[in-house]
C-alpha positions as CSV (number, residue, x, y, z in Angstrom):
1,X,15.3,-3.0,-24.0
2,X,18.8,-3.4,-22.7
3,X,20.3,-1.5,-20.3
4,X,24.1,-0.6,-19.8
5,X,24.5,-1.9,-16.0
6,X,22.8,-4.4,-14.2
7,X,20.6,-3.7,-10.9
8,X,22.2,-7.2,-9.5
9,X,21.0,-10.7,-11.1
10,X,21.7,-14.3,-11.7
11,X,23.0,-16.0,-15.1
12,X,19.8,-17.3,-17.0
13,X,21.5,-21.0,-17.1
14,X,21.9,-21.8,-13.7
15,X,21.2,-25.5,-13.1
16,X,18.4,-25.8,-10.4
17,X,21.1,-28.0,-8.1
18,X,23.5,-25.1,-8.1
19,X,21.0,-22.4,-7.3
20,X,20.1,-24.0,-3.9
21,X,23.6,-25.4,-3.2
22,X,25.6,-22.1,-3.9
23,X,23.0,-19.6,-5.2
24,X,25.3,-16.5,-4.6
25,X,27.9,-16.2,-7.8
26,X,30.8,-14.3,-7.7
27,X,30.3,-10.6,-7.2
28,X,31.6,-9.6,-10.8
29,X,29.0,-11.7,-12.3
30,X,26.2,-9.7,-10.3
31,X,26.5,-6.0,-11.4
32,X,24.6,-3.8,-9.3
33,X,23.2,-0.2,-9.2
34,X,23.5,2.1,-6.9
35,X,20.3,4.2,-5.7
36,X,22.1,6.4,-3.4
37,X,25.9,5.4,-2.8
38,X,26.6,8.0,-0.3
39,X,25.6,8.9,2.8
40,X,25.1,12.6,1.8
41,X,23.2,11.5,-1.5
42,X,20.9,9.4,0.6
43,X,20.2,12.6,2.9
44,X,19.5,14.6,-0.1
45,X,16.8,11.8,-1.3
46,X,15.4,12.1,2.6
47,X,15.1,15.6,2.3
48,X,13.4,15.9,-1.0
49,X,10.5,13.5,0.8
50,X,10.7,15.4,3.7
51,X,10.9,18.9,2.6
52,X,8.1,21.4,1.6
53,X,5.9,19.8,4.5
54,X,6.2,16.5,2.8
55,X,4.1,17.8,-0.1
56,X,6.1,15.3,-2.3
57,X,4.7,12.3,-0.1
58,X,1.4,13.4,-0.2
59,X,1.3,14.7,-3.7
60,X,2.5,11.3,-5.3
61,X,0.0,9.2,-7.3
62,X,0.2,5.5,-8.0
63,X,2.4,4.1,-10.5
64,X,0.8,3.5,-13.6
65,X,2.9,2.1,-15.8
66,X,2.7,-1.8,-16.9
67,X,0.0,-2.3,-14.3
68,X,-3.4,-3.6,-16.2
69,X,-2.7,-6.7,-18.8
70,X,-5.5,-6.7,-21.8
71,X,-9.0,-8.5,-21.2
72,X,-8.6,-12.1,-21.2
73,X,-4.8,-11.7,-21.7
74,X,-3.8,-14.3,-19.1
75,X,-3.9,-17.5,-19.7
76,X,-2.9,-20.7,-18.3
77,X,1.0,-20.9,-17.8
78,X,3.7,-23.3,-17.4
79,X,5.4,-22.2,-13.7
80,X,7.4,-25.2,-12.1
81,X,9.3,-25.6,-9.6
82,X,13.3,-25.9,-10.3
83,X,14.0,-27.9,-7.6
84,X,13.1,-28.7,-3.8
85,X,10.2,-26.3,-2.1
86,X,12.0,-24.3,0.6
87,X,11.8,-21.2,2.9
88,X,14.2,-18.6,4.4
89,X,12.8,-17.7,7.9
90,X,11.2,-14.8,8.8
91,X,11.9,-12.7,12.0
92,X,9.4,-14.9,13.4
93,X,8.7,-18.8,13.3
94,X,5.5,-19.4,11.3
95,X,2.7,-21.7,11.6
96,X,0.4,-22.7,8.8
97,X,-2.2,-20.1,7.8
98,X,-5.8,-20.7,8.1
99,X,-8.1,-19.2,5.2
100,X,-11.3,-19.0,8.1
101,X,-10.0,-15.9,9.5
102,X,-12.6,-13.2,10.0
103,X,-10.3,-10.5,11.3
104,X,-6.7,-10.1,9.6
105,X,-3.9,-8.4,11.4
106,X,-2.5,-6.7,9.1
107,X,1.4,-6.7,9.0
108,X,3.9,-3.5,10.3
109,X,6.4,-4.8,7.0
110,X,4.4,-3.6,4.2
111,X,4.4,0.0,3.2
112,X,5.1,2.2,0.1
113,X,8.0,2.7,-2.3
114,X,7.9,6.1,-3.5
115,X,10.3,7.5,-6.4
116,X,10.1,10.0,-9.4
117,X,9.3,8.2,-12.7
118,X,9.9,8.9,-15.8
119,X,7.6,12.0,-16.1
120,X,9.5,13.5,-13.4
121,X,6.4,13.2,-11.2
122,X,6.7,11.5,-7.4
123,X,5.0,8.0,-7.5
124,X,4.2,5.1,-5.5
125,X,4.3,1.3,-5.3
126,X,3.3,-1.2,-2.7
127,X,6.6,-3.4,-1.1
128,X,7.3,-5.1,2.1
129,X,10.8,-5.5,4.5
130,X,12.3,-9.1,4.1
131,X,14.5,-10.6,6.5
132,X,18.2,-10.4,6.5
133,X,21.2,-10.6,8.0
134,X,21.5,-6.8,8.2
135,X,17.7,-6.5,8.8
136,X,17.9,-3.8,5.6
137,X,16.1,-5.3,2.9
138,X,12.8,-4.5,0.7
139,X,11.2,-6.7,-1.8
140,X,9.1,-5.1,-4.6
141,X,8.1,-5.6,-8.4
142,X,11.2,-4.7,-10.8
143,X,9.2,-2.3,-13.0
144,X,9.1,-0.1,-9.8
145,X,12.8,-0.3,-9.4
146,X,13.7,0.0,-12.8
147,X,12.7,2.9,-15.2
148,X,11.2,0.8,-18.1
149,X,8.9,3.5,-19.6
150,X,12.0,6.0,-20.5
151,X,14.8,3.0,-20.4
152,X,17.0,5.1,-17.9
153,X,18.9,3.1,-15.4
154,X,16.6,2.9,-12.2
155,X,13.8,5.2,-10.9
156,X,14.8,8.4,-8.8
157,X,14.8,9.1,-5.2
158,X,13.8,5.9,-4.2
159,X,13.1,5.5,-0.4
160,X,10.6,2.9,1.4
161,X,8.1,4.0,4.2
162,X,6.5,1.2,6.2
163,X,3.3,1.9,7.5
164,X,2.9,5.2,5.2
165,X,-0.6,6.8,5.4
166,X,-1.5,10.3,4.5
167,X,2.0,11.9,4.7
168,X,3.0,10.1,8.4
169,X,6.2,7.9,8.6
170,X,5.6,6.2,11.9
171,X,8.7,4.0,11.7
172,X,11.0,6.6,9.6
173,X,11.9,6.7,6.0
174,X,14.5,4.3,4.9
175,X,16.5,5.5,1.5
176,X,17.6,3.1,-1.1
177,X,21.0,2.1,-1.4
178,X,21.6,-0.6,-3.8
179,X,18.9,-2.7,-5.8
180,X,19.6,-6.1,-7.4
181,X,17.4,-8.2,-9.9
182,X,17.8,-11.2,-11.7
183,X,19.6,-10.8,-15.2
184,X,16.6,-11.7,-17.6
185,X,14.8,-8.8,-16.3
186,X,17.9,-6.3,-16.2
187,X,18.7,-7.2,-19.9
188,X,15.6,-8.6,-21.8
189,X,12.9,-7.2,-19.2
190,X,11.8,-11.2,-18.7
191,X,8.3,-10.7,-16.8
192,X,8.9,-14.1,-15.3
193,X,11.4,-12.1,-13.4
194,X,9.8,-9.1,-12.6
195,X,10.9,-8.5,-9.1
196,X,13.8,-6.5,-7.0
197,X,15.2,-6.6,-3.4
198,X,16.3,-3.4,-2.1
199,X,19.1,-2.5,0.4
200,X,18.3,0.5,2.5
201,X,19.7,2.6,4.9
202,X,18.7,2.9,8.7
203,X,15.6,5.0,9.0
204,X,15.3,8.8,9.3
205,X,13.2,11.2,10.9
206,X,13.0,14.9,11.2
207,X,14.2,17.1,14.1
208,X,14.0,20.2,12.3
209,X,13.6,22.1,8.8
210,X,15.3,25.5,7.4
211,X,14.0,27.1,4.2
212,X,15.3,29.4,2.5
213,X,14.6,30.9,-1.1
214,X,17.0,29.7,-3.8
215,X,17.9,33.3,-4.8
216,X,19.2,34.0,-1.8
217,X,21.9,31.2,-2.4
218,X,22.4,32.4,-6.0
219,X,22.3,36.3,-5.6
220,X,19.0,36.0,-7.8
221,X,21.7,35.2,-10.6
222,X,20.5,35.3,-14.5
223,X,22.4,32.4,-16.6
224,X,23.1,33.1,-19.8
225,X,22.6,29.1,-21.0
226,X,21.1,26.1,-19.1
227,X,23.9,24.5,-18.8
228,X,25.1,26.9,-16.6
229,X,21.9,27.2,-14.5
230,X,22.5,23.3,-14.2
231,X,25.7,23.6,-12.9
232,X,24.8,26.3,-10.3
233,X,21.9,24.0,-9.7
234,X,24.6,20.7,-8.8
235,X,26.5,23.5,-6.8
236,X,23.9,23.8,-4.4
237,X,22.8,20.3,-4.2
238,X,26.6,19.7,-2.8
239,X,26.2,22.5,0.0
240,X,22.9,21.4,1.2
241,X,20.8,18.7,1.8
242,X,18.0,19.7,-0.8
243,X,16.1,22.1,-2.4
244,X,12.5,21.8,-4.2
245,X,12.0,24.2,-7.5
246,X,12.5,24.7,-11.2
247,X,15.3,25.6,-13.5
248,X,13.0,28.3,-15.4
249,X,13.3,30.5,-18.7
250,X,13.5,34.3,-18.5
251,X,13.3,36.2,-21.4
252,X,16.0,39.0,-21.9
253,X,14.4,42.0,-23.3
254,X,17.5,43.6,-23.8
255,X,18.9,41.4,-25.9
256,X,17.8,40.4,-29.6
257,X,18.8,37.1,-31.2
258,X,19.5,37.4,-34.7
259,X,19.1,33.4,-35.5
260,X,16.2,31.7,-33.6
261,X,17.6,28.4,-31.5
262,X,16.7,26.6,-28.3
263,X,18.0,29.1,-25.8
264,X,15.9,32.1,-27.8
265,X,12.1,33.1,-28.0
266,X,9.8,34.8,-30.5
267,X,7.8,36.9,-29.2
268,X,4.9,39.3,-30.4
269,X,5.6,43.2,-29.0
270,X,3.7,46.5,-29.9
271,X,4.9,49.3,-31.9
272,X,7.0,50.5,-29.2
273,X,9.1,47.7,-28.3
274,X,9.3,46.8,-32.1
275,X,10.9,50.3,-32.7
276,X,13.5,49.8,-30.0
277,X,14.6,46.2,-31.0
278,X,15.3,48.2,-34.4
279,X,17.1,50.6,-32.4
280,X,15.0,53.2,-34.9
281,X,18.1,52.6,-37.4
282,X,18.2,52.7,-41.2
283,X,16.3,49.5,-41.9
284,X,12.9,50.9,-39.7
285,X,13.2,54.0,-41.1
286,X,12.6,52.0,-44.5
287,X,9.8,50.2,-43.4
288,X,7.8,53.3,-42.3
289,X,8.5,55.3,-45.6
290,X,8.0,52.5,-48.0
291,X,7.7,53.1,-52.0
292,X,5.0,52.0,-54.2
293,X,7.5,49.7,-55.6
294,X,8.6,48.1,-51.9
295,X,4.8,47.6,-51.2
296,X,4.2,46.3,-54.6
297,X,7.1,43.6,-54.1
298,X,6.0,43.0,-50.5
299,X,2.1,42.1,-51.8
300,X,3.6,39.7,-54.5
301,X,5.1,37.5,-51.4
302,X,1.7,37.5,-49.6
303,X,0.0,34.3,-49.0
304,X,-3.6,35.0,-50.3
305,X,-5.5,32.2,-49.3
306,X,-7.8,32.3,-46.5
307,X,-5.7,32.1,-43.1
308,X,-2.6,32.0,-44.9
309,X,0.9,33.5,-43.3
310,X,4.1,35.2,-44.8
311,X,6.9,36.2,-42.6
312,X,9.2,39.1,-43.5
313,X,12.3,39.9,-41.7
314,X,12.9,43.5,-41.3
315,X,16.2,43.5,-38.9
316,X,18.2,40.7,-38.0
317,X,16.5,39.2,-35.3
318,X,12.9,41.2,-36.0
319,X,10.2,40.6,-38.1
320,X,6.4,41.0,-39.2
321,X,4.2,38.0,-39.9
322,X,1.2,39.4,-42.2
323,X,-1.8,36.8,-41.9
324,X,-4.9,37.0,-44.1
325,X,-8.2,37.3,-41.7
326,X,-12.2,37.5,-42.5
327,X,-13.8,40.9,-42.8
328,X,-15.0,39.8,-39.3
329,X,-11.8,40.1,-37.8
330,X,-11.3,43.1,-39.5
331,X,-13.8,45.0,-38.2
332,X,-12.9,43.9,-34.5
333,X,-10.1,45.9,-34.6
334,X,-10.2,48.8,-31.9
335,X,-9.7,51.4,-34.2
336,X,-10.4,50.8,-38.0
337,X,-11.8,52.3,-41.2
338,X,-12.1,50.4,-44.5
339,X,-8.5,50.4,-45.4
340,X,-6.7,50.2,-41.8
341,X,-7.2,49.6,-38.2
342,X,-5.3,48.5,-35.0
343,X,-5.6,47.1,-31.8
344,X,-5.9,48.7,-28.7
345,X,-2.5,47.5,-27.3
346,X,-0.8,48.3,-30.6
347,X,0.3,44.6,-31.3
348,X,-2.0,43.9,-34.6
349,X,-2.3,46.1,-37.5
350,X,-4.9,46.0,-40.4
351,X,-5.4,46.8,-43.7
352,X,-7.2,45.8,-46.8
353,X,-5.6,44.6,-50.1
354,X,-6.8,43.1,-53.6
355,X,-10.1,42.7,-52.0
356,X,-8.6,40.6,-48.8
357,X,-8.4,41.8,-45.3
358,X,-5.0,40.8,-43.5
359,X,-3.5,42.0,-40.0
360,X,0.3,42.2,-39.3
361,X,2.1,41.6,-36.2
362,X,5.5,42.7,-34.9
363,X,7.7,39.9,-33.6
364,X,11.4,40.2,-31.9
365,X,13.3,37.0,-31.6
366,X,14.8,37.5,-28.1
367,X,17.5,35.9,-26.1
368,X,16.5,33.6,-23.3
369,X,18.4,33.5,-19.9
370,X,17.8,30.9,-16.8
371,X,16.9,31.5,-13.2
372,X,16.7,28.7,-10.4
373,X,13.3,29.3,-8.8
374,X,12.5,27.5,-5.6
375,X,13.6,27.0,-2.1
376,X,16.6,25.4,-0.5
377,X,15.8,22.8,2.3
378,X,18.2,22.0,4.9
379,X,17.0,19.5,7.0
380,X,18.4,17.8,10.6
381,X,17.8,14.2,10.4
382,X,18.1,11.6,13.5
383,X,18.9,8.0,12.9
384,X,15.8,5.8,13.7
385,X,17.4,1.9,13.4
386,X,17.5,-0.4,10.9
387,X,14.3,-1.2,9.2
388,X,14.2,-4.8,10.3
389,X,14.6,-3.7,13.6
390,X,11.4,-1.5,13.7
391,X,9.0,-3.0,11.3
392,X,10.4,-7.1,11.4
393,X,10.6,-8.7,7.8
394,X,9.2,-11.4,6.6
395,X,10.8,-14.7,5.1
396,X,11.4,-16.0,1.6
397,X,9.7,-19.4,0.2
398,X,10.6,-20.5,-2.8
399,X,9.6,-23.8,-5.0
400,X,6.1,-23.7,-3.7
401,X,3.3,-26.5,-5.1
402,X,0.8,-24.5,-7.3
403,X,-2.5,-24.0,-5.4
404,X,-0.7,-23.1,-2.5
405,X,-3.0,-20.8,-0.4
406,X,-1.4,-17.3,-0.1
407,X,-2.6,-13.6,1.3
408,X,-1.7,-10.7,-0.5
409,X,-1.1,-7.3,0.9
410,X,-1.1,-4.0,-0.7
411,X,-2.4,-0.8,-1.4
412,X,-5.0,-1.3,-4.2
413,X,-5.8,2.0,-6.2
414,X,-7.1,3.4,-9.3
415,X,-10.7,2.0,-11.2
416,X,-12.1,-1.4,-13.0
417,X,-12.2,-0.9,-16.3
418,X,-15.9,-0.1,-16.0
419,X,-15.1,3.0,-14.2
420,X,-15.3,1.9,-10.7
421,X,-13.4,3.0,-8.0
422,X,-13.2,0.5,-5.5
423,X,-9.9,1.3,-3.6
424,X,-8.3,4.6,-2.7
425,X,-5.1,3.4,-2.3
426,X,-4.7,4.9,1.0
427,X,-4.8,2.2,3.6
428,X,-3.2,-1.7,3.2
429,X,-6.0,-3.8,2.3
430,X,-5.4,-7.8,1.8
431,X,-6.7,-10.9,-0.1
432,X,-6.8,-14.0,0.1
433,X,-6.6,-17.3,-2.7
434,X,-4.9,-19.9,-3.9
435,X,-2.3,-20.0,-6.7
436,X,-2.8,-21.3,-10.4
437,X,-0.3,-21.3,-13.4
438,X,-0.8,-18.2,-15.4
439,X,1.2,-16.7,-18.7
440,X,0.8,-12.9,-19.9
441,X,2.7,-12.8,-23.4
442,X,2.2,-9.0,-23.3
443,X,4.9,-9.0,-20.3
444,X,7.2,-11.4,-22.3
445,X,5.8,-13.7,-19.2
446,X,5.4,-17.7,-19.7
447,X,6.0,-18.7,-15.8
448,X,4.0,-16.9,-13.5
449,X,1.6,-17.7,-10.8
450,X,-2.2,-15.6,-10.4
451,X,-4.2,-15.7,-7.9
452,X,-7.9,-14.6,-7.6
453,X,-8.4,-10.9,-6.4
454,X,-10.1,-7.6,-7.1
455,X,-7.2,-5.4,-6.5
456,X,-7.2,-2.8,-9.1
457,X,-3.4,-2.3,-10.9
458,X,-3.0,1.0,-9.8
459,X,-0.8,1.1,-6.5
460,X,-0.9,-2.4,-6.1
461,X,2.0,-3.1,-8.1
462,X,4.8,-4.6,-6.1
463,X,2.0,-6.2,-3.4
464,X,3.5,-9.1,-1.0
465,X,2.0,-12.7,-1.5
466,X,2.7,-14.5,1.8
467,X,2.6,-17.9,2.5
468,X,1.8,-19.5,5.7
469,X,1.3,-15.9,7.2
470,X,0.5,-15.9,10.9
471,X,-2.3,-13.2,11.8
472,X,-0.2,-13.4,15.4
473,X,2.8,-12.7,14.5
474,X,1.9,-10.7,11.5
475,X,4.7,-12.6,9.8
476,X,5.0,-15.2,6.6
477,X,7.2,-16.0,3.9
478,X,7.3,-13.5,0.6
479,X,6.2,-16.1,-2.0
480,X,5.5,-13.3,-4.8
481,X,5.3,-9.8,-5.8
482,X,2.2,-8.4,-8.0
483,X,3.4,-7.3,-11.1
484,X,0.3,-6.3,-13.2
485,X,-3.7,-7.5,-12.7
486,X,-6.2,-8.4,-15.4
487,X,-9.8,-8.5,-16.0
488,X,-9.7,-12.5,-17.4
489,X,-13.5,-12.8,-17.6
490,X,-13.9,-9.8,-19.5
491,X,-16.6,-8.3,-17.5
492,X,-15.0,-5.1,-17.3
493,X,-13.9,-5.8,-13.3
494,X,-10.3,-6.5,-12.6
495,X,-10.2,-10.3,-10.9
496,X,-6.9,-11.2,-11.4
497,X,-3.4,-10.5,-9.6
498,X,0.0,-12.3,-11.3
499,X,3.3,-12.6,-9.9
500,X,6.6,-14.2,-11.2
501,X,7.1,-17.8,-9.8
502,X,9.5,-17.4,-6.6
503,X,12.2,-20.5,-8.0
504,X,15.7,-21.2,-6.8
505,X,16.8,-18.3,-9.2
506,X,14.8,-15.9,-7.0
507,X,16.2,-17.3,-4.0
508,X,19.7,-16.6,-5.5
509,X,19.1,-13.0,-6.2
510,X,17.5,-12.7,-2.8
511,X,20.7,-14.1,-0.9
512,X,23.1,-12.2,-2.7
513,X,21.1,-9.0,-2.0
514,X,21.1,-10.0,2.1
515,X,25.0,-10.3,1.9
516,X,25.6,-6.4,1.7
517,X,25.2,-4.0,5.1
518,X,23.7,-0.4,4.2
519,X,25.0,1.8,7.1
520,X,23.5,5.0,8.5
521,X,22.8,8.4,7.0
522,X,23.4,10.0,9.8
């Protein structure tokens, strides 16, 4: 699935030596996608998550796109170094970790990225802060930035919140500015390159919130077309820091539409409404006093099979639907004799004909207008500084040998295949193990690394894999991000997490992303 723009990437044919010696290519070879390219746009994104008492944050669910691989579909792969192993320093120098720790101090750098998925609903993945000169870089799985589900460019309203817990943002919200990934993932969705580095603006916290009804900003206006309503919404977005709500269709009962289309609605009505829609005109009078010949002509058109329906247009935009029914349904009419009946709401009429029973419903095709419904949110924000200044940043390790001990930190959620919910996704969890070669053809991935872990897929996508993690400094070197999980032995329990192998090309993407400043929102 090819996109028209790249989030940022590296040409697939880089020589290993060139990657290490000169990882950054010319800017025109590494296109980038802006997530929020102006301070005002970023402020609106922050307002979306802070508004409505942070309801969007609290109601967000774990991202469940491309999370779990089919049973036994993770096999031995061919991941290998493309040059000499190396590390990029974190915000603290690390000593080799030990796997014998009984208590693990969790990193401050880890948190959740929140965004709007292709389904239009708020979701989250795991992510981590990584070290850069501007202290503004986040790493996560590529499909926690790209919208691979609907083939759009990127996921909307993207933010990172380190230390997030049940609506709390202890170090603020960091709005994504620009995202970068490997060329092969951007163009081909190559699972071997399913990672992304995102620059974020300085963090913000709320100092004041003012909420008003949208209708007060548009004079409770009705818009004739959805396009007009969308324009009004955009105008509001340019005037305020955010709004929470919808464009809702509203039936205009005063306007009858001749032909059905996307901005009209057929409604079944009672006799009085039907008569009004006719204007008590000539056609309605003719229908009210049909001749025997008229009746026979109409009867000849009836679908007389059980449940069969026949539509008759009466006048432009109005008509009746006749449906053959059972005798029991005929007898269910509020008032009836052996030949005719009527419902209590005067919307359905019944008659017997030719040893069968029928009901008649009256319909009118009305025009549909649109209204803006919801709240305007005007939020005052304060700057809390750069991401790295507040929580630090992990280093980056690349071309490490297979079999290396790794700590994995993330927010697993969802159930095992057997239905057991081992994790809630509310608190940060850790796992430890040694990497092994892996492949997952279902993700177009032949050069992955795996680790034994019971982390379930929802929520753990984007989890950070840290090499040489220091329990005292809570820092290490990012050496992978979880992109999927699997039950490799078929016992209906997740037992493996997989990540792209971080090599010299990963280093190149990281180093290019780390070159750019983000600045402040306020």
